matplotlib code that plots the C-alpha trace (Angstrom):
import matplotlib.pyplot as plt

x = [0.0, 1.3, 0.4, 1.6, 3.2, 1.0, 2.8, 6.2, 6.7, 10.1, 9.9, 6.1, 5.0, 1.3, 0.5, -2.8, -4.2, -3.5, -7.1, -6.1, -3.2, -3.4, -2.2, 1.5, 2.2, 5.8, 6.1, 8.9, 8.9, 10.0, 12.3, 15.1, 13.1, 13.2, 11.7, 8.5, 5.5, 1.9, 0.8, -2.6, -5.2, -7.9, -9.9, -7.4, -4.7, -2.0, 0.3, 3.7, 6.6, 9.8, 12.8, 15.3, 16.2, 13.4, 15.1, 14.7, 11.4, 8.5, 4.8, 4.1, 6.8, 5.6, 5.0, 5.0, 3.3, 4.9, 1.7, 3.7, 3.9, 7.3, 9.0, 12.4, 14.4, 15.0, 17.6, 21.3, 23.4, 21.6, 24.1, 27.2, 25.4, 24.9, 21.7, 20.0, 16.4, 14.8, 17.2, 19.6, 23.1, 25.4, 28.6, 27.5, 26.2, 29.6, 31.3, 28.9, 28.7, 31.3, 30.9, 27.9, 24.6, 23.2, 19.5, 17.7, 20.4, 19.1, 21.0, 19.4, 19.3, 20.8, 23.6, 22.2, 25.6, 27.0, 26.6, 25.7, 26.3, 22.7, 22.4, 18.9, 16.9, 14.1, 13.8, 11.4, 8.0, 8.2, 5.1, 5.8, 3.8, 4.4, 7.5, 9.0, 12.8, 13.7, 17.5, 20.3, 23.0, 26.1, 25.8, 28.6, 30.8, 28.2, 24.8, 23.1, 20.6, 17.5, 15.6, 11.8, 8.8, 7.1, 3.7, 0.7, 2.6, 2.0, 2.2, 4.9, 8.5, 8.9, 12.6, 15.3, 18.7, 22.0, 25.2, 25.9, 23.1, 22.3, 19.4, 17.1, 17.8, 15.1, 16.3, 13.1, 9.8, 6.6, 3.6, 0.4, -2.8, -4.3, -1.4, 0.4, 4.2, 5.8, 9.5, 11.1, 14.1, 16.4, 15.0, 11.6, 10.0, 8.0, 6.0, 7.5, 4.3, 2.5, 4.0, 5.0, 2.5, 3.3, 1.4, 1.1, 2.4, 3.9, 4.0, 7.4, 8.9, 12.7, 15.0, 17.3, 20.6, 22.8, 25.7, 24.9, 24.4, 21.9, 19.8, 19.9, 19.5, 17.0, 15.4, 15.5, 13.9, 12.2, 13.1, 10.6, 10.0, 10.2, 12.3, 13.0, 16.2, 15.4, 18.1, 19.5, 22.6, 25.8, 24.1, 25.4, 22.4, 24.6, 27.1, 24.2, 22.9, 26.4, 26.7, 23.4, 24.3, 27.6, 26.6, 22.8, 22.1, 20.5, 21.5, 21.0, 21.4, 19.6, 20.9, 18.8, 20.6, 17.5, 18.3, 21.5, 24.3, 26.8, 29.7, 27.7, 26.7, 30.4, 31.4, 29.0, 30.2, 33.9, 33.4, 31.1, 33.5, 36.2, 34.1, 34.6, 31.5, 32.1, 30.5, 32.4, 35.4, 34.4, 33.7, 30.3, 29.4, 29.1, 25.7, 24.6, 22.5, 23.1, 20.6, 22.2, 20.0, 21.8, 20.3, 21.7, 19.8, 16.3, 13.9, 11.2, 13.5, 13.8, 10.2, 10.7, 14.0, 12.2, 9.9, 12.7, 14.6, 11.7, 10.8, 14.3, 14.2, 10.9, 12.5, 15.3, 12.7, 10.8, 13.9, 13.8, 16.4, 16.3, 16.7, 17.5, 16.6, 18.1, 16.3, 18.5, 16.6, 12.8, 12.7, 14.3, 11.8, 9.0, 10.4, 10.2, 6.5, 6.0, 7.6, 5.4, 2.3, 3.0, 3.5, 0.2, -1.4, -2.9, -4.1, -1.1, -1.2, 1.0, 4.2, 3.4, 3.5, 0.7, -2.3, -1.5, 2.1, 1.1, -0.6, 2.5, 4.8, 2.6, 2.5, 6.3, 6.8, 3.9, 5.8, 8.3, 7.5, 8.3, 6.3, 5.8, 6.7, 5.0, 6.6, 6.2, 8.9, 7.0, 10.2, 10.3, 11.7, 11.8, 12.3, 13.3, 12.9, 15.0, 14.3, 16.5, 14.6, 16.3, 14.0, 15.0, 16.8, 16.2, 12.5, 10.7, 7.2, 7.5, 5.2, 7.6, 8.9, 5.3, 3.9, 6.7, 6.2, 2.6, 3.7, 7.0, 7.3, 10.9, 12.1, 15.8, 16.0, 19.3, 20.3, 22.4, 23.5, 24.8, 26.6, 28.3, 29.4, 30.9, 28.6, 28.0, 25.7, 23.9, 20.6, 18.8, 17.7, 15.0, 13.1, 13.6, 11.3, 10.6, 7.1, 8.5, 9.9, 6.9, 6.9, 10.7, 11.1, 10.5, 13.2, 15.7, 14.9, 15.5, 18.5, 20.4, 19.3, 16.2, 17.6, 17.8, 14.4, 14.9, 18.4, 17.2, 14.4, 16.8, 19.3, 16.6, 15.2, 18.7, 19.0, 15.6, 16.4, 19.7, 17.7, 15.5, 18.5, 20.4, 17.7, 18.4, 22.2, 21.9, 19.9, 21.6, 24.8, 25.7, 26.4, 22.7, 22.0, 22.0, 24.8, 22.3, 21.4, 25.0, 25.6, 22.8, 24.6, 27.8, 26.1, 24.2, 27.5, 29.0, 26.0, 26.3, 30.1, 31.0, 27.9, 25.9, 28.9, 30.2, 33.0, 32.0, 35.6, 37.2, 38.0, 36.6, 34.0, 32.2, 30.3, 29.1, 27.5, 24.4, 26.4, 28.9, 26.1, 24.5, 27.7, 28.7, 25.3, 25.2, 28.7, 27.6, 24.3, 26.1, 28.4, 25.3, 23.7, 26.8, 27.6, 24.2, 25.0, 28.4, 26.9, 24.4, 27.2, 28.9, 31.4, 32.1, 30.9, 34.4, 35.6, 32.9, 33.6, 37.4, 37.6, 40.4, 38.0, 36.1, 38.8, 38.5, 34.6, 35.2, 37.5, 35.3, 33.9, 37.4, 37.6, 37.5, 34.6, 36.8, 38.0, 34.7, 35.8, 37.7, 34.3, 33.7, 37.1, 36.1, 32.8, 34.8, 37.2, 34.3, 32.7, 36.0, 36.7, 33.2, 33.3, 36.4, 35.0, 31.8, 33.7, 35.6, 32.2, 31.0, 29.1, 30.3, 29.1, 27.7]
y = [0.0, 3.5, 6.9, 10.4, 13.0, 16.1, 17.7, 17.5, 18.9, 17.9, 14.1, 14.1, 13.3, 13.3, 11.1, 10.7, 7.6, 5.4, 4.3, 0.6, 1.1, 0.2, 1.9, 1.3, -0.1, 0.4, 2.5, 3.5, 7.2, 8.6, 6.8, 7.2, 4.5, 6.2, 4.1, 5.5, 4.3, 5.3, 7.0, 8.5, 7.8, 10.3, 9.2, 8.3, 10.5, 8.9, 10.7, 9.0, 9.5, 9.1, 7.5, 9.3, 12.8, 14.3, 17.3, 17.5, 15.6, 17.4, 16.9, 14.5, 12.0, 8.4, 6.4, 2.6, 0.6, -2.7, -3.9, -5.0, -3.4, -2.2, -5.5, -6.6, -9.7, -12.0, -14.8, -15.6, -12.6, -10.1, -10.4, -8.1, -6.1, -2.4, -1.3, 2.1, 2.8, 0.7, -2.2, -1.3, -2.7, 0.3, -1.7, -3.2, 0.1, 1.7, -1.1, -0.5, 3.4, 4.8, 6.8, 8.8, 6.9, 7.8, 8.0, 4.9, 2.5, -1.1, -3.6, -6.7, -6.6, -10.1, -11.4, -13.7, -15.2, -16.2, -19.9, -20.9, -24.4, -25.7, -28.5, -30.0, -30.7, -32.6, -35.6, -36.6, -37.6, -35.3, -33.2, -29.5, -26.4, -22.6, -21.7, -25.2, -25.2, -27.2, -26.7, -24.4, -22.3, -21.2, -17.5, -16.3, -18.0, -16.8, -16.9, -20.1, -19.1, -21.2, -21.6, -21.7, -22.7, -19.5, -18.3, -20.2, -23.3, -26.7, -30.3, -33.0, -32.7, -34.1, -33.3, -31.6, -30.2, -30.7, -28.7, -25.2, -23.2, -19.5, -17.7, -18.1, -21.8, -24.2, -26.1, -28.1, -28.9, -29.2, -31.0, -29.4, -31.2, -30.3, -31.8, -28.5, -28.6, -25.4, -24.6, -23.3, -21.1, -19.6, -16.1, -14.8, -11.4, -9.8, -6.5, -4.1, -2.3, -5.4, -7.3, -11.0, -13.3, -15.5, -18.1, -16.4, -13.4, -14.0, -11.6, -10.2, -12.5, -11.8, -8.9, -8.3, -8.0, -5.2, -5.0, -1.3, -1.0, 1.9, 0.1, -3.5, -2.4, 0.4, 0.6, -2.8, -3.6, -6.9, -9.3, -8.4, -5.0, -1.5, 1.4, 5.0, 6.9, 10.6, 13.2, 16.5, 16.8, 15.6, 13.6, 10.2, 8.6, 7.0, 5.7, 4.1, 2.5, 1.2, -0.2, -2.0, -3.3, -4.7, -6.1, -6.8, -10.6, -10.6, -13.0, -10.5, -6.7, -4.6, -1.0, 1.6, 4.9, 7.0, 10.5, 10.6, 12.9, 11.4, 11.6, 9.7, 7.0, 6.8, 6.2, 3.3, 1.9, 2.3, 1.1, -1.9, -3.9, -3.2, -4.2, -7.7, -9.7, -10.3, -13.8, -15.2, -13.0, -12.5, -9.0, -7.7, -7.3, -11.1, -10.8, -7.3, -5.8, -2.1, 0.2, 3.6, 6.4, 9.6, 13.1, 14.0, 11.1, 11.7, 12.4, 9.9, 6.9, 7.7, 6.9, 3.4, 2.7, 2.0, -0.5, -2.2, -2.6, -4.1, -6.5, -7.9, -8.2, -10.1, -12.5, -13.5, -13.6, -16.2, -18.3, -18.4, -15.7, -12.9, -9.7, -6.1, -3.3, 0.1, 3.0, 6.1, 8.4, 8.2, 12.1, 12.3, 9.6, 11.8, 14.8, 12.8, 12.1, 15.8, 16.8, 14.4, 15.4, 19.1, 18.2, 16.3, 19.5, 17.6, 19.5, 19.8, 18.7, 19.8, 21.6, 20.7, 16.9, 15.0, 14.1, 10.4, 10.6, 8.7, 5.8, 5.5, 5.3, 2.7, 0.6, 0.4, -0.3, -2.8, -5.1, -5.8, -8.6, -12.1, -14.7, -18.3, -18.7, -20.8, -24.2, -27.7, -27.1, -24.1, -22.1, -18.8, -15.6, -12.0, -8.5, -5.8, -2.3, 0.6, 4.0, 7.0, 10.3, 13.7, 16.4, 19.9, 21.6, 18.6, 19.5, 16.3, 17.9, 17.9, 15.6, 12.9, 12.3, 12.4, 10.2, 7.7, 7.7, 6.8, 3.5, 2.4, 1.0, 2.1, 5.7, 6.3, 10.1, 11.4, 14.6, 17.4, 18.5, 15.0, 14.9, 18.3, 16.9, 14.0, 11.5, 8.7, 7.1, 10.3, 8.6, 10.7, 8.3, 10.7, 11.1, 7.7, 4.8, 1.2, -0.3, -3.8, -3.8, -5.6, -8.3, -8.8, -8.8, -12.5, -13.2, -11.0, -12.7, -16.2, -15.3, -12.7, -12.7, -12.7, -9.3, -7.7, -5.9, -4.6, -3.3, -1.6, 0.2, 1.2, 2.7, 4.6, 5.9, 7.2, 9.0, 10.6, 11.8, 13.2, 15.3, 16.7, 17.4, 19.2, 21.9, 22.5, 22.5, 25.1, 27.4, 27.1, 24.9, 21.3, 22.2, 22.7, 19.0, 16.3, 13.7, 11.0, 13.3, 14.0, 10.2, 9.9, 12.5, 10.5, 7.2, 8.8, 10.2, 6.7, 5.2, 7.9, 7.9, 4.3, 2.5, 4.5, 6.1, 3.6, 4.1, 2.6, 2.8, 0.9, -2.7, -3.9, -1.3, -1.3, -4.5, -5.6, -9.0, -9.4, -11.1, -8.3, -5.6, -7.3, -7.5, -3.8, -2.5, -4.6, -3.2, 0.4, -0.1, -2.2, 0.8, 3.0, 0.5, 0.0, 3.7, 4.5, 2.0, 3.5, 7.0, 5.7, 4.2, 7.6, 7.5, 10.8, 11.2, 12.0, 8.6, 6.8, 8.5, 8.4, 4.6, 3.2, 0.6, 3.4, 3.7, -0.1, 0.3, 3.1, 1.0, -2.2, -1.5, -2.2, -5.7, -8.2, -10.6, -13.6, -12.1, -11.3, -13.0, -9.7, -8.1, -10.5, -9.6, -5.9, -6.7, -8.5, -5.6, -3.1, -5.1, -5.4, -1.7, -0.7, -3.2, -1.7, 1.8, 0.8, -0.9, 2.3, 4.1, 1.6, -0.8, -4.0, -5.0, -8.5]
z = [0.0, -0.9, 0.5, -0.1, 2.2, 2.8, 5.7, 7.4, 10.9, 12.4, 13.2, 12.4, 8.9, 7.8, 4.8, 2.9, 1.1, 4.1, 4.8, 5.0, 7.4, 11.1, 14.3, 15.1, 11.6, 10.5, 7.3, 5.0, 4.2, 0.8, -1.6, 1.0, 3.0, 6.4, 9.2, 10.7, 12.8, 12.5, 15.8, 14.7, 12.1, 11.0, 7.9, 5.2, 6.8, 9.0, 11.4, 11.3, 13.8, 11.8, 13.6, 11.4, 10.4, 8.2, 6.7, 2.9, 2.9, 1.3, 0.2, -2.6, -1.7, -1.3, 1.9, 1.9, 4.6, 5.7, 7.4, 10.4, 13.9, 15.2, 16.2, 17.5, 16.4, 19.3, 19.2, 19.7, 19.1, 21.5, 24.3, 23.9, 21.2, 21.1, 19.5, 18.8, 19.9, 17.2, 17.5, 14.6, 15.5, 15.8, 15.4, 12.1, 10.8, 11.6, 9.7, 6.7, 6.5, 9.0, 12.2, 11.1, 10.7, 7.2, 6.6, 5.3, 6.2, 6.5, 8.5, 10.1, 13.9, 14.2, 12.1, 9.4, 8.5, 11.9, 12.8, 16.3, 17.8, 18.5, 21.1, 20.9, 24.1, 22.4, 20.1, 17.3, 18.7, 21.8, 22.5, 22.8, 23.5, 23.6, 25.7, 25.8, 25.3, 22.2, 22.6, 23.8, 22.3, 24.3, 23.4, 25.6, 28.2, 30.9, 29.0, 27.8, 25.2, 25.4, 22.1, 22.8, 20.9, 19.6, 20.9, 19.5, 18.4, 19.9, 18.6, 18.3, 17.1, 13.5, 13.1, 15.1, 14.0, 15.8, 15.1, 13.6, 12.2, 11.5, 13.3, 10.2, 9.5, 10.7, 13.8, 14.4, 12.7, 14.7, 13.5, 14.9, 15.8, 12.4, 10.5, 9.6, 9.8, 11.2, 11.0, 14.2, 13.8, 16.5, 15.8, 16.8, 15.9, 18.7, 18.6, 21.2, 22.3, 23.6, 26.6, 26.0, 27.7, 30.7, 32.7, 36.1, 37.9, 41.4, 44.3, 45.3, 48.0, 48.1, 47.4, 44.6, 46.5, 45.2, 47.6, 48.2, 52.0, 51.9, 49.4, 50.8, 54.4, 54.3, 50.9, 49.2, 45.9, 45.4, 42.6, 39.9, 41.6, 40.2, 41.5, 40.6, 41.1, 40.7, 41.3, 40.0, 37.8, 39.4, 42.2, 40.9, 39.1, 36.4, 39.0, 41.0, 37.7, 36.9, 40.4, 40.1, 36.7, 38.1, 41.4, 41.4, 41.5, 38.1, 35.3, 32.4, 32.3, 29.8, 29.9, 28.0, 27.5, 26.5, 25.4, 27.5, 26.7, 24.2, 26.6, 29.4, 26.9, 25.8, 29.4, 29.6, 26.3, 27.3, 30.9, 30.5, 28.4, 31.0, 34.0, 35.3, 36.3, 40.0, 39.9, 36.9, 36.4, 32.8, 31.2, 32.3, 28.7, 28.4, 30.1, 29.0, 26.1, 25.5, 23.8, 23.1, 22.1, 22.7, 22.8, 19.4, 17.7, 16.3, 19.2, 18.1, 18.5, 22.2, 22.6, 21.0, 22.9, 26.2, 24.6, 22.7, 26.0, 27.9, 25.1, 25.0, 28.8, 28.6, 26.1, 28.6, 31.4, 29.4, 29.3, 33.2, 33.8, 36.3, 34.3, 35.5, 33.1, 33.7, 32.0, 32.0, 31.8, 31.6, 31.8, 28.3, 27.1, 28.5, 26.6, 23.4, 24.2, 24.8, 21.5, 19.5, 21.4, 20.6, 16.9, 16.9, 18.3, 21.3, 24.3, 26.7, 30.3, 33.1, 32.0, 28.4, 28.9, 27.3, 29.5, 29.0, 30.4, 33.6, 31.7, 29.4, 32.3, 34.0, 30.8, 30.9, 34.6, 34.7, 32.3, 35.2, 37.7, 38.7, 36.7, 35.9, 32.2, 29.6, 29.1, 30.7, 33.3, 35.0, 35.3, 37.0, 35.5, 36.7, 35.4, 37.9, 36.3, 37.6, 36.0, 36.5, 36.4, 35.8, 37.2, 36.1, 39.0, 41.3, 41.6, 42.6, 42.2, 38.4, 36.4, 35.3, 38.9, 40.3, 37.6, 38.3, 42.1, 41.6, 40.1, 41.6, 45.1, 45.8, 45.8, 46.0, 46.4, 45.3, 47.2, 45.7, 49.2, 50.1, 46.7, 47.4, 50.8, 48.8, 50.5, 47.9, 47.1, 47.7, 48.6, 51.2, 54.0, 55.3, 52.0, 50.3, 50.9, 50.0, 50.1, 49.8, 53.4, 55.0, 52.4, 52.6, 56.4, 56.7, 54.1, 56.0, 59.3, 57.8, 55.6, 57.6, 61.3, 63.5, 64.7, 61.3, 61.3, 64.8, 64.0, 60.8, 62.7, 65.5, 63.0, 61.1, 64.4, 65.4, 62.0, 62.3, 65.9, 64.6, 62.0, 64.8, 67.1, 64.3, 64.4, 68.1, 67.6, 64.8, 67.1, 70.5, 70.0, 70.9, 74.5, 75.2, 74.5, 77.2, 77.1, 75.8, 72.9, 72.1, 72.0, 69.5, 67.3, 67.6, 66.7, 63.8, 62.5, 62.7, 60.8, 58.1, 57.6, 58.4, 57.1, 54.6, 52.8, 50.3, 47.8, 44.4, 43.2, 46.1, 45.5, 48.8, 49.7, 46.3, 47.3, 50.8, 51.4, 53.5, 56.3, 56.4, 56.4, 59.4, 61.4, 60.6, 61.6, 64.8, 65.7, 65.4, 67.3, 70.0, 70.5, 71.0, 73.5, 75.6, 75.4, 77.0, 79.8, 80.3, 80.6, 83.2, 85.2, 85.5, 82.6, 80.7, 77.1, 75.9, 77.4, 75.4, 72.1, 72.4, 72.8, 70.7, 69.1, 67.4, 64.7, 64.0, 63.7, 61.2, 59.1, 59.2, 55.7, 54.3, 55.7, 52.8, 52.5, 53.3, 56.6, 58.3, 61.6, 62.1, 62.7, 65.6, 67.0, 66.9, 68.7, 71.4, 71.8, 72.0, 74.8, 76.7, 76.5, 77.5, 80.3, 81.8, 81.4, 83.2, 86.0, 86.6, 86.8, 89.4, 87.2, 85.7, 82.2, 82.1]

ax = plt.figure().add_subplot(projection="3d")
ax.plot(x, y, z, "-o")
ax.set_aspect("equal")
plt.show()
């Protein structure tokens, strides 16, 4: 079917003669074959968002409909790849046309020539249904790619291939109940705007451990949960995202750089191949898919990049993997929505964003979750979605942040003041929250310690009391406080500096296991408890705060994971020093 351009307005092209077209169909615009997608239909006129530069287009040029929705190619070759927002492989495009992406370039998303070693998992005569694994391909040294039966196919295996094959070669034939024989290839095509189906959605039951103390202890995110990281410029959003990509206990990482500055995306592209996967020692890229859509690329492709990322994440989830998707940043994605909405001359909502901003954000985040996948083995997979938000001037009341907070259950509020004080990660412990805490408490009690929940509440209470006491200190000075209140300030400082502050670039401090987190927190709170007892026994505050063990407590974060018995030694030393202090004050510690 062919239409004709009647209007060009930046990335928006209006074409007539498109009466047979459907919403979200992919079209090719002009003889340059620019990729576009229909986003509005009025009579025989179609409004098309074009994912490439539209300069030089004019009325009268042809528009060709493909009759297919915007889809991604899923199969071996995804891992280690770098795509743009509509899944064009950037490395292959560079080889073909050089550093600058020319308009109308057509390169298949997955390499059609490369042969993969296919190992069958079924034999002729086996019954299969949607989601069953017919075989595996060792895609990288870390990731085992599981080839699944596509949606809507069930029957018995007629023939199965073994050995090398390309992604488009048949690797199995399935005879359906009505006698039709269907070829199965390693590659599937899936529309991006509709979520992939699953058998059942499960409630969040355990956390996704990140090794970041402020997150794991106070504001955990559940596996299959959703979190938002809003923060002003320079507060460390990207470093937090990098840390999560590196240390979170997810099998696959999908990193979407959506409208980010070119230099930030370059950092990701340069760093990720260098980063070592802590679990395997291999480069982190061996389990990562990168989608790079920088701010100088056409604005419409930003809108698609989020959906491309989440569809790839769903594909690996269906294999039974735990996937973490980082969207950096959803604010730039929302700006693309605003741009297109303005071009369509829709009624603007708050701050010019379209009225449907909230529902579009919800559509994205709702595709996360822990699910039972299709297939006879009832395997579980999970997608944890973490979206960075860049509110202008750090204003959390703006529409994108507010729209995100209505949906997500974890809010890691990055604070410019903390960043200026060089306290990283700059997650503000008074304004952040996690709504998963109640659900996860049982897991923490069984996996970490029965005391875990009590210790966390105690530490948070001390930090909140510190915030209130700081007001008094600012007005009348620290001398006006009682010795008990001054001990609270001292303990809170220890929690902030020795526990919450974490150096992402230190070999040991970059990651803290759950066991170490528990022992560190217990150490600080034990100091507080014994300090109170010592003050009651008549000891001076200066004697409590100047104990030699304090330095060891402050340096506990640098103890390697294989030497955690040192923390027990520090606890023993703390109790001995407090005991001798109390006996001098007339009370013996038991």
